[in-house]
Backbone atoms as SQL, in Angstrom:
CREATE TABLE atoms (id INTEGER PRIMARY KEY, chain TEXT, resi INTEGER, resn TEXT, atom TEXT, x REAL, y REAL, z REAL);
INSERT INTO atoms VALUES
  (1, 'A', 1, 'MET', 'N', 103.571, 58.007, 100.917),
  (2, 'A', 1, 'MET', 'CA', 101.839, 58.086, 100.112),
  (3, 'A', 1, 'MET', 'C', 101.543, 59.112, 100.563),
  (4, 'A', 2, 'PRO', 'N', 100.646, 59.821, 99.830),
  (5, 'A', 2, 'PRO', 'CA', 99.878, 61.042, 99.683),
  (6, 'A', 2, 'PRO', 'C', 98.618, 60.272, 100.343),
  (7, 'A', 3, 'ARG', 'N', 98.107, 61.604, 100.962),
  (8, 'A', 3, 'ARG', 'CA', 96.269, 61.699, 101.736),
  (9, 'A', 3, 'ARG', 'C', 95.558, 61.461, 101.166),
  (10, 'A', 4, 'LEU', 'N', 94.470, 60.616, 101.302),
  (11, 'A', 4, 'LEU', 'CA', 92.605, 61.429, 100.222),
  (12, 'A', 4, 'LEU', 'C', 92.966, 62.280, 100.851),
  (13, 'A', 5, 'PRO', 'N', 91.874, 63.144, 99.933),
  (14, 'A', 5, 'PRO', 'CA', 91.772, 64.590, 100.506),
  (15, 'A', 5, 'PRO', 'C', 90.463, 63.991, 101.160),
  (16, 'A', 6, 'ALA', 'N', 89.811, 64.898, 101.528),
  (17, 'A', 6, 'ALA', 'CA', 88.436, 64.739, 102.854),
  (18, 'A', 6, 'ALA', 'C', 87.510, 65.108, 101.263),
  (19, 'A', 7, 'ASP', 'N', 86.526, 63.939, 101.242),
  (20, 'A', 7, 'ASP', 'CA', 84.930, 64.375, 101.151),
  (21, 'A', 7, 'ASP', 'C', 83.643, 65.611, 101.761),
  (22, 'A', 8, 'PHE', 'N', 84.686, 65.569, 103.207),
  (23, 'A', 8, 'PHE', 'CA', 83.614, 65.906, 103.516),
  (24, 'A', 8, 'PHE', 'C', 84.071, 66.585, 105.044),
  (25, 'A', 9, 'ARG', 'N', 83.863, 68.320, 104.958),
  (26, 'A', 9, 'ARG', 'CA', 84.980, 69.484, 106.526),
  (27, 'A', 9, 'ARG', 'C', 84.072, 69.600, 107.490),
  (28, 'A', 10, 'ILE', 'N', 83.970, 69.187, 109.009),
  (29, 'A', 10, 'ILE', 'CA', 83.431, 70.008, 109.625),
  (30, 'A', 10, 'ILE', 'C', 83.507, 70.419, 110.827),
  (31, 'A', 11, 'SER', 'N', 83.806, 71.501, 111.457),
  (32, 'A', 11, 'SER', 'CA', 84.730, 72.384, 112.288),
  (33, 'A', 11, 'SER', 'C', 83.337, 72.309, 113.197),
  (34, 'A', 12, 'LEU', 'N', 84.427, 72.386, 114.429),
  (35, 'A', 12, 'LEU', 'CA', 82.855, 71.778, 115.453),
  (36, 'A', 12, 'LEU', 'C', 83.880, 72.930, 116.605),
  (37, 'A', 13, 'LYS', 'N', 82.360, 73.607, 117.261),
  (38, 'A', 13, 'LYS', 'CA', 83.693, 75.450, 118.007),
  (39, 'A', 13, 'LYS', 'C', 82.402, 75.522, 118.987),
  (40, 'A', 14, 'ARG', 'N', 83.062, 74.966, 120.777),
  (41, 'A', 14, 'ARG', 'CA', 82.066, 75.631, 122.086),
  (42, 'A', 14, 'ARG', 'C', 82.703, 76.157, 121.764),
  (43, 'A', 15, 'ARG', 'N', 81.732, 77.420, 122.592),
  (44, 'A', 15, 'ARG', 'CA', 81.589, 78.554, 122.685),
  (45, 'A', 15, 'ARG', 'C', 83.236, 78.994, 123.657),
  (46, 'A', 16, 'GLY', 'N', 84.162, 79.333, 123.253),
  (47, 'A', 16, 'GLY', 'CA', 84.918, 79.626, 124.546),
  (48, 'A', 16, 'GLY', 'C', 85.911, 78.469, 124.462),
  (49, 'A', 17, 'GLY', 'N', 85.346, 77.360, 123.293),
  (50, 'A', 17, 'GLY', 'CA', 86.163, 76.199, 123.253),
  (51, 'A', 17, 'GLY', 'C', 87.588, 76.456, 121.798),
  (52, 'A', 18, 'LYS', 'N', 87.369, 75.386, 122.117),
  (53, 'A', 18, 'LYS', 'CA', 89.083, 74.975, 120.999),
  (54, 'A', 18, 'LYS', 'C', 87.903, 74.453, 119.780),
  (55, 'A', 19, 'THR', 'N', 88.625, 74.694, 118.995),
  (56, 'A', 19, 'THR', 'CA', 88.190, 73.967, 117.060),
  (57, 'A', 19, 'THR', 'C', 88.245, 72.405, 117.320),
  (58, 'A', 20, 'HIS', 'N', 87.148, 71.707, 117.032),
  (59, 'A', 20, 'HIS', 'CA', 87.508, 70.227, 116.304),
  (60, 'A', 20, 'HIS', 'C', 87.420, 70.611, 114.742),
  (61, 'A', 21, 'ARG', 'N', 88.519, 69.830, 113.956),
  (62, 'A', 21, 'ARG', 'CA', 87.944, 69.732, 112.651),
  (63, 'A', 21, 'ARG', 'C', 87.484, 68.628, 111.905),
  (64, 'A', 22, 'ILE', 'N', 86.458, 67.855, 111.889),
  (65, 'A', 22, 'ILE', 'CA', 86.463, 66.519, 111.806),
  (66, 'A', 22, 'ILE', 'C', 86.599, 66.146, 110.171),
  (67, 'A', 23, 'GLU', 'N', 87.467, 65.301, 109.427),
  (68, 'A', 23, 'GLU', 'CA', 87.298, 65.451, 108.399),
  (69, 'A', 23, 'GLU', 'C', 86.733, 63.495, 107.990),
  (70, 'A', 24, 'LEU', 'N', 86.426, 63.319, 107.198),
  (71, 'A', 24, 'LEU', 'CA', 85.754, 61.960, 106.430),
  (72, 'A', 24, 'LEU', 'C', 85.742, 61.866, 104.896),
  (73, 'A', 25, 'VAL', 'N', 86.969, 60.780, 104.589),
  (74, 'A', 25, 'VAL', 'CA', 87.348, 60.374, 103.459),
  (75, 'A', 25, 'VAL', 'C', 87.014, 58.733, 102.864),
  (76, 'A', 26, 'ARG', 'N', 86.564, 59.343, 102.102),
  (77, 'A', 26, 'ARG', 'CA', 85.656, 57.587, 101.738),
  (78, 'A', 26, 'ARG', 'C', 86.161, 56.832, 101.635),
  (79, 'A', 27, 'ASN', 'N', 86.044, 55.412, 102.219),
  (80, 'A', 27, 'ASN', 'CA', 86.287, 53.923, 102.202),
  (81, 'A', 27, 'ASN', 'C', 86.602, 53.884, 100.824),
  (82, 'A', 28, 'PRO', 'N', 87.410, 53.276, 99.846),
  (83, 'A', 28, 'PRO', 'CA', 86.730, 52.774, 98.124),
  (84, 'A', 28, 'PRO', 'C', 86.825, 51.169, 98.427),
  (85, 'A', 29, 'PHE', 'N', 86.549, 50.822, 99.850),
  (86, 'A', 29, 'PHE', 'CA', 86.777, 49.548, 99.880),
  (87, 'A', 29, 'PHE', 'C', 84.886, 49.012, 100.651),
  (88, 'A', 30, 'ASN', 'N', 84.759, 50.521, 100.661),
  (89, 'A', 30, 'ASN', 'CA', 82.364, 50.285, 101.190),
  (90, 'A', 30, 'ASN', 'C', 82.211, 51.722, 101.790),
  (91, 'A', 31, 'GLN', 'N', 81.009, 51.331, 102.838),
  (92, 'A', 31, 'GLN', 'CA', 80.445, 52.579, 102.725),
  (93, 'A', 31, 'GLN', 'C', 80.581, 52.489, 103.627),
  (94, 'A', 32, 'ARG', 'N', 82.061, 52.767, 104.404),
  (95, 'A', 32, 'ARG', 'CA', 82.446, 54.071, 105.363),
  (96, 'A', 32, 'ARG', 'C', 83.918, 54.844, 104.922),
  (97, 'A', 33, 'PHE', 'N', 83.412, 55.360, 106.139),
  (98, 'A', 33, 'PHE', 'CA', 84.269, 57.135, 106.097),
  (99, 'A', 33, 'PHE', 'C', 85.850, 56.358, 106.828),
  (100, 'A', 34, 'TRP', 'N', 86.219, 56.893, 106.799),
  (101, 'A', 34, 'TRP', 'CA', 87.846, 57.527, 107.571),
  (102, 'A', 34, 'TRP', 'C', 87.415, 58.593, 108.212),
  (103, 'A', 35, 'VAL', 'N', 87.480, 58.540, 108.996),
  (104, 'A', 35, 'VAL', 'CA', 87.772, 59.852, 110.080),
  (105, 'A', 35, 'VAL', 'C', 88.563, 60.689, 110.501),
  (106, 'A', 36, 'ARG', 'N', 88.805, 62.059, 109.984),
  (107, 'A', 36, 'ARG', 'CA', 90.501, 62.473, 110.292),
  (108, 'A', 36, 'ARG', 'C', 89.470, 63.303, 112.047),
  (109, 'A', 37, 'ARG', 'N', 90.583, 63.640, 112.896),
  (110, 'A', 37, 'ARG', 'CA', 89.933, 64.815, 113.561),
  (111, 'A', 37, 'ARG', 'C', 91.134, 65.099, 113.850),
  (112, 'A', 38, 'ASN', 'N', 91.189, 66.846, 113.317),
  (113, 'A', 38, 'ASN', 'CA', 92.255, 67.552, 113.505),
  (114, 'A', 38, 'ASN', 'C', 93.169, 67.102, 112.723),
  (115, 'A', 39, 'GLY', 'N', 93.031, 66.648, 111.895),
  (116, 'A', 39, 'GLY', 'CA', 94.365, 66.256, 110.570),
  (117, 'A', 39, 'GLY', 'C', 94.883, 64.782, 111.015),
  (118, 'A', 40, 'LYS', 'N', 94.349, 64.339, 112.012),
  (119, 'A', 40, 'LYS', 'CA', 95.591, 62.652, 112.770),
  (120, 'A', 40, 'LYS', 'C', 93.653, 61.520, 113.181),
  (121, 'A', 41, 'GLN', 'N', 93.942, 61.048, 111.892),
  (122, 'A', 41, 'GLN', 'CA', 93.317, 59.255, 112.265),
  (123, 'A', 41, 'GLN', 'C', 93.014, 59.294, 113.942),
  (124, 'A', 42, 'SER', 'N', 91.365, 59.718, 114.062),
  (125, 'A', 42, 'SER', 'CA', 90.929, 59.282, 115.314),
  (126, 'A', 42, 'SER', 'C', 91.329, 57.767, 115.867),
  (127, 'A', 43, 'ALA', 'N', 91.753, 58.327, 117.242),
  (128, 'A', 43, 'ALA', 'CA', 91.424, 56.851, 118.109),
  (129, 'A', 43, 'ALA', 'C', 90.190, 56.204, 118.588),
  (130, 'A', 44, 'LYS', 'N', 89.528, 57.430, 118.525),
  (131, 'A', 44, 'LYS', 'CA', 88.036, 56.515, 119.169),
  (132, 'A', 44, 'LYS', 'C', 87.322, 56.427, 118.251),
  (133, 'A', 45, 'LEU', 'N', 87.261, 56.575, 117.009),
  (134, 'A', 45, 'LEU', 'CA', 86.202, 56.137, 115.999),
  (135, 'A', 45, 'LEU', 'C', 87.484, 56.265, 114.388),
  (136, 'A', 46, 'PRO', 'N', 88.376, 54.737, 114.026),
  (137, 'A', 46, 'PRO', 'CA', 88.619, 56.051, 112.887),
  (138, 'A', 46, 'PRO', 'C', 88.295, 55.304, 111.992),
  (139, 'A', 47, 'GLU', 'N', 87.054, 54.854, 111.606),
  (140, 'A', 47, 'GLU', 'CA', 86.458, 54.245, 110.270),
  (141, 'A', 47, 'GLU', 'C', 85.169, 54.665, 110.784),
  (142, 'A', 48, 'ALA', 'N', 83.765, 54.769, 109.946),
  (143, 'A', 48, 'ALA', 'CA', 82.900, 54.543, 110.103),
  (144, 'A', 48, 'ALA', 'C', 81.400, 55.396, 108.800),
  (145, 'A', 49, 'THR', 'N', 80.287, 55.114, 109.436),
  (146, 'A', 49, 'THR', 'CA', 78.961, 55.085, 108.415),
  (147, 'A', 49, 'THR', 'C', 78.978, 56.249, 109.158),
  (148, 'A', 50, 'ALA', 'N', 77.716, 56.645, 107.355),
  (149, 'A', 50, 'ALA', 'CA', 77.338, 58.420, 107.823),
  (150, 'A', 50, 'ALA', 'C', 76.789, 58.899, 108.950),
  (151, 'A', 51, 'THR', 'N', 76.240, 57.355, 109.152),
  (152, 'A', 51, 'THR', 'CA', 75.080, 57.578, 110.220),
  (153, 'A', 51, 'THR', 'C', 75.572, 57.504, 111.454),
  (154, 'A', 52, 'GLU', 'N', 76.718, 56.782, 112.506),
  (155, 'A', 52, 'GLU', 'CA', 76.856, 56.464, 113.001),
  (156, 'A', 52, 'GLU', 'C', 78.287, 57.840, 113.588),
  (157, 'A', 53, 'ILE', 'N', 78.589, 58.840, 112.342),
  (158, 'A', 53, 'ILE', 'CA', 79.849, 59.983, 112.254),
  (159, 'A', 53, 'ILE', 'C', 77.897, 61.248, 113.218),
  (160, 'A', 54, 'ALA', 'N', 77.028, 61.253, 112.480),
  (161, 'A', 54, 'ALA', 'CA', 76.320, 62.261, 112.653),
  (162, 'A', 54, 'ALA', 'C', 75.428, 61.942, 113.913),
  (163, 'A', 55, 'ASP', 'N', 75.391, 60.513, 114.294),
  (164, 'A', 55, 'ASP', 'CA', 74.820, 59.673, 115.644),
  (165, 'A', 55, 'ASP', 'C', 75.792, 60.576, 117.139),
  (166, 'A', 56, 'GLN', 'N', 77.067, 60.187, 116.596),
  (167, 'A', 56, 'GLN', 'CA', 78.163, 61.193, 117.233),
  (168, 'A', 56, 'GLN', 'C', 78.287, 62.086, 117.601),
  (169, 'A', 57, 'ILE', 'N', 78.083, 63.209, 116.729),
  (170, 'A', 57, 'ILE', 'CA', 77.787, 64.679, 116.023),
  (171, 'A', 57, 'ILE', 'C', 76.736, 65.084, 116.955),
  (172, 'A', 58, 'ARG', 'N', 75.294, 64.768, 117.385),
  (173, 'A', 58, 'ARG', 'CA', 74.696, 64.542, 117.735),
  (174, 'A', 58, 'ARG', 'C', 74.189, 64.985, 119.176),
  (175, 'A', 59, 'ARG', 'N', 74.955, 64.023, 119.505),
  (176, 'A', 59, 'ARG', 'CA', 75.551, 63.392, 120.610),
  (177, 'A', 59, 'ARG', 'C', 76.432, 64.170, 121.324),
  (178, 'A', 60, 'TRP', 'N', 77.045, 64.720, 121.027),
  (179, 'A', 60, 'TRP', 'CA', 77.973, 65.844, 121.840),
  (180, 'A', 60, 'TRP', 'C', 77.457, 66.853, 121.561),
  (181, 'A', 61, 'LEU', 'N', 76.513, 67.634, 120.272),
  (182, 'A', 61, 'LEU', 'CA', 76.174, 68.894, 120.225),
  (183, 'A', 61, 'LEU', 'C', 74.932, 69.195, 121.955),
  (184, 'A', 62, 'VAL', 'N', 74.246, 67.808, 121.646),
  (185, 'A', 62, 'VAL', 'CA', 73.147, 68.039, 123.053),
  (186, 'A', 62, 'VAL', 'C', 73.493, 68.046, 123.621),
  (187, 'A', 63, 'GLY', 'N', 74.397, 66.801, 124.341),
  (188, 'A', 63, 'GLY', 'CA', 75.517, 67.620, 125.640),
  (189, 'A', 63, 'GLY', 'C', 76.236, 68.983, 126.518),
  (190, 'A', 64, 'THR', 'N', 76.362, 69.620, 124.781),
  (191, 'A', 64, 'THR', 'CA', 76.933, 70.620, 125.187),
  (192, 'A', 64, 'THR', 'C', 76.191, 72.320, 125.442),
  (193, 'A', 65, 'LEU', 'N', 75.304, 71.735, 124.877),
  (194, 'A', 65, 'LEU', 'CA', 74.484, 72.213, 124.972),
  (195, 'A', 65, 'LEU', 'C', 72.963, 72.092, 126.328),
  (196, 'A', 66, 'SER', 'N', 72.740, 70.733, 126.160),
  (197, 'A', 66, 'SER', 'CA', 72.220, 70.969, 128.699),
  (198, 'A', 66, 'SER', 'C', 73.862, 71.219, 129.098),
  (199, 'A', 67, 'GLU', 'N', 74.809, 71.147, 129.008),
  (200, 'A', 67, 'GLU', 'CA', 75.947, 71.419, 130.255),
  (201, 'A', 67, 'GLU', 'C', 75.226, 73.640, 130.205),
  (202, 'A', 68, 'GLN', 'N', 75.192, 73.894, 128.847),
  (203, 'A', 68, 'GLN', 'CA', 74.790, 75.412, 129.235),
  (204, 'A', 68, 'GLN', 'C', 75.253, 75.707, 128.262),
  (205, 'A', 69, 'GLY', 'N', 74.131, 76.552, 128.295),
  (206, 'A', 69, 'GLY', 'CA', 72.988, 76.910, 127.752),
  (207, 'A', 69, 'GLY', 'C', 72.768, 78.678, 127.336),
  (208, 'A', 70, 'PRO', 'N', 72.509, 79.136, 126.078),
  (209, 'A', 70, 'PRO', 'CA', 72.383, 80.132, 126.587),
  (210, 'A', 70, 'PRO', 'C', 70.561, 80.672, 126.749),
  (211, 'A', 71, 'PRO', 'N', 70.597, 81.634, 127.941),
  (212, 'A', 71, 'PRO', 'CA', 69.775, 81.570, 128.744),
  (213, 'A', 71, 'PRO', 'C', 68.091, 81.463, 127.967),
  (214, 'A', 72, 'GLY', 'N', 67.160, 81.154, 128.116),
  (215, 'A', 72, 'GLY', 'CA', 66.244, 81.717, 127.487),
  (216, 'A', 72, 'GLY', 'C', 65.888, 80.514, 126.528),
  (217, 'A', 73, 'PHE', 'N', 67.425, 79.170, 125.668),
  (218, 'A', 73, 'PHE', 'CA', 66.906, 78.657, 125.201),
  (219, 'A', 73, 'PHE', 'C', 66.389, 77.346, 125.452),
  (220, 'A', 74, 'ALA', 'N', 66.578, 77.154, 124.661),
  (221, 'A', 74, 'ALA', 'CA', 65.898, 75.027, 124.576),
  (222, 'A', 74, 'ALA', 'C', 65.467, 74.739, 123.804),
  (223, 'A', 75, 'ILE', 'N', 66.147, 73.333, 122.803),
  (224, 'A', 75, 'ILE', 'CA', 66.355, 73.406, 121.797),
  (225, 'A', 75, 'ILE', 'C', 64.768, 73.146, 121.539),
  (226, 'A', 76, 'LEU', 'N', 64.046, 72.339, 122.194),
  (227, 'A', 76, 'LEU', 'CA', 62.527, 71.427, 121.558),
  (228, 'A', 76, 'LEU', 'C', 61.869, 72.086, 123.324),
  (229, 'A', 77, 'PRO', 'N', 61.177, 73.686, 122.881),
  (230, 'A', 77, 'PRO', 'CA', 60.562, 73.576, 123.874),
  (231, 'A', 77, 'PRO', 'C', 58.943, 72.518, 123.921),
  (232, 'A', 78, 'GLU', 'N', 58.300, 72.794, 125.449),
  (233, 'A', 78, 'GLU', 'CA', 57.946, 71.096, 125.425),
  (234, 'A', 78, 'GLU', 'C', 56.179, 72.644, 125.011),
  (235, 'A', 79, 'LEU', 'N', 55.489, 71.204, 124.315),
  (236, 'A', 79, 'LEU', 'CA', 54.901, 72.039, 123.476),
  (237, 'A', 79, 'LEU', 'C', 52.910, 70.731, 124.379),
  (238, 'A', 80, 'PRO', 'N', 51.967, 71.787, 124.686),
  (239, 'A', 80, 'PRO', 'CA', 51.002, 71.388, 125.882),
  (240, 'A', 80, 'PRO', 'C', 49.922, 70.625, 124.574),
  (241, 'A', 81, 'ILE', 'N', 50.421, 69.608, 124.433),
  (242, 'A', 81, 'ILE', 'CA', 49.945, 68.492, 123.692),
  (243, 'A', 81, 'ILE', 'C', 49.234, 67.248, 124.004),
  (244, 'A', 82, 'GLN', 'N', 47.677, 66.893, 124.152),
  (245, 'A', 82, 'GLN', 'CA', 47.780, 65.663, 124.647),
  (246, 'A', 82, 'GLN', 'C', 47.552, 64.125, 124.863),
  (247, 'A', 83, 'LEU', 'N', 48.290, 63.386, 125.672),
  (248, 'A', 83, 'LEU', 'CA', 48.224, 62.271, 124.684),
  (249, 'A', 83, 'LEU', 'C', 46.765, 61.299, 123.836),
  (250, 'A', 84, 'SER', 'N', 45.993, 61.718, 124.890),
  (251, 'A', 84, 'SER', 'CA', 44.327, 61.156, 123.767),
  (252, 'A', 84, 'SER', 'C', 44.303, 61.981, 122.531),
  (253, 'A', 85, 'SER', 'N', 44.909, 63.478, 122.356),
  (254, 'A', 85, 'SER', 'CA', 44.274, 64.641, 121.014),
  (255, 'A', 85, 'SER', 'C', 45.403, 63.670, 119.815),
  (256, 'A', 86, 'VAL', 'N', 46.582, 63.058, 120.297),
  (257, 'A', 86, 'VAL', 'CA', 47.638, 61.963, 119.029),
  (258, 'A', 86, 'VAL', 'C', 46.497, 61.078, 118.783),
  (259, 'A', 87, 'THR', 'N', 46.488, 61.406, 117.294),
  (260, 'A', 87, 'THR', 'CA', 46.102, 59.625, 116.188),
  (261, 'A', 87, 'THR', 'C', 47.346, 59.168, 115.880),
  (262, 'A', 88, 'ALA', 'N', 47.301, 58.244, 115.583),
  (263, 'A', 88, 'ALA', 'CA', 47.784, 56.936, 114.192),
  (264, 'A', 88, 'ALA', 'C', 47.948, 57.174, 112.936);
């Protein structure tokens, strides 16, 4: 049986580490994606929504940057905002 082509491809590489290729294939029966990691079906997350996939990538990215980021690098620098100055 032929494999369905990937609708989205994402490559993630940690500096000095190996590259992870993520392929997302639209499930024709619902709004979810089948997930392939490095050409094989993902064992941890075989099927997910786009939101779940984006959340997993964000968690991996934040974890990677918090472990070892470049010197002087901050994702969200602390801003001098007082709570009393913020209005709804």
